[in-house]
Phi, psi and omega in degrees: 000131185291132175270182185292330182289330183276355181283149180279136181236150181274191188290336183263022178054037173253138185293139176255125183272117181288155183230140177279175174306310188291320176296317178295320182289328177293317177302313176294328174299315185291335178278345171277107190287321182291318181289322180289322175302312178303318175304315183299316186297317178299316175297314178301316176306310183295321179293312177297311185299316191266355172255007179309318183301331183253002181264159188280058175256155177290165181291138181287343187244357185277131184256134166235101189295333176294342182260022179305129169055039181280142184288159174300150174197139178260345181245325187273141177279167179302318177302310178303315183294317178304315181293317178296315184288325173297314178292323179295314174305321179292314180298323180293314176302320180295324180292323178300330179268006182062041175248144185262353184211171181277146181278178183301315183301314186289326174296321180293320175302315179296323183297311184300324183292318179301315182297319182298310182304318184290330196242328195292142176226150178222155184269115178232123179057037178080006180233139176279132179224138174280092191301332185281001177266357182295154172237126186253096180302315179255015177084191179232166177267189185288355174243015177075027183266145179295121173299323185292313179299317179301316183292317181295313180286329168300326179294328179301313185292316181295314176302313181294317174306309179300317183288312179292313181302313180296319180292316178294317176297317182295321181295311179299314182296320178299313180296314182294309186294332178282320180294317179298316183290326186267315182290314177073195175062225183288328176300308178301315180298313176306313186285326185283328176292323174301313180299318178298320177293318175296322180294333184281342181276153178290106191299308182292334178293321179297320179296316177299317181297310178308307182298323179294320183283310186270353178099152181265105174215162184299317180298316180294327177293312175299314181297319176294326178285325180279354190295324185234358179292349182275354185305304181300314178302318178299318180292316179296312180298327181294316181294324176290324180296317181299324181281340183253353189287343176252022180286169183294325182292329180287316178297325175293326181287323179292324180300332180261009171090016183292142181285165177296320178302316184293311185301319183292313194263340181255339184242306187285308184304311181300335178280348175251013183299329182295318179290325183289318179296322174298316178293326183290316181301316185285339180280335184296317177294327180293323178293317181299320178296320180292316180297320176301316182293320181293319181296322180294331176271004178085013180253009182266223183291139181258154174301149005276359176291158183215153174226170180301323178293318176290328177289324177292324174300313183292323184286332173300325184294340179227028186299326182296311180276327186233072186294336179295332176297330178265324186296312187298305180294329182291313176298321179296319182289322182295309181306313182298318183289326172297315178302314180299319179293311178305317179294317178297320177293318180297320178291322173302320176285325180291324185263008175268116178299332181289346184265012186288333179281341185272327185253000000 
């Protein structure tokens, strides 16, 4: 155990506490307000998304057909909105018929609707509930499902696809790039020519063909998107490994008889971990955008599950009359993607030794 005499001191005879690379990176990341704010938003998204089953949200798949396309409201219940919309439509019909008021039949229809709203109950998850007393903060979709619940449960799918896809792509790219960069020669040539061939192929077309052949499921979607996304990671890791493989610590490992596998994965890869973490962070929004694009084409997540991409596709179909159906998932996805990009940029600066004087 180090004594007080053994401690390193500065010019003012004060003890200096050492910091590791990751401690120093965390300190600089916290000083980057945009990146730290993005990290907080991402954590909040994750907490809300994966705690949804125990939070007081409505079911994302339960349909109340009477509540189709209800607008967002913080104060009015679904029954009040339904009554107002029905009455408004009847008054518009009366205007087209040059009538200034509703006839007896229309008034009776409104009375029956009011009685239904006040008394109707439905059994949901084993409990009787007055569904017309619900409040939809973000409105409902074309099947009467709560948009808030759809967006929150959709975030589960989108975030999981982004995280798993990025992790798989980074893992494959790191292994291939590290082997190619360290071994070199024919192995390097073979791997990199394979990468070049895959780069020359139309990426999205391959994904679409894969999804069409193997079926539309979340697993196939993640696998298809990760299939070629490792190429850039492999090139970057290869370059880093080539710049480090003749370093003193590698020569020392060789001199004591360390195997190539040990040198690559226990000495070289950990020294490129900063770049790998940054790439993983920046790939997450890319995967979410790929999934959104495929869902927009109808090749993504299938009902009853939803993702941000599938919700945007559904919202576009009725965006003129029901803009909230497009607005809610779009804003949720945009905020998350911006936060991930801010965090990725912040990590890049925090893990870059040359940026110490800037943060």
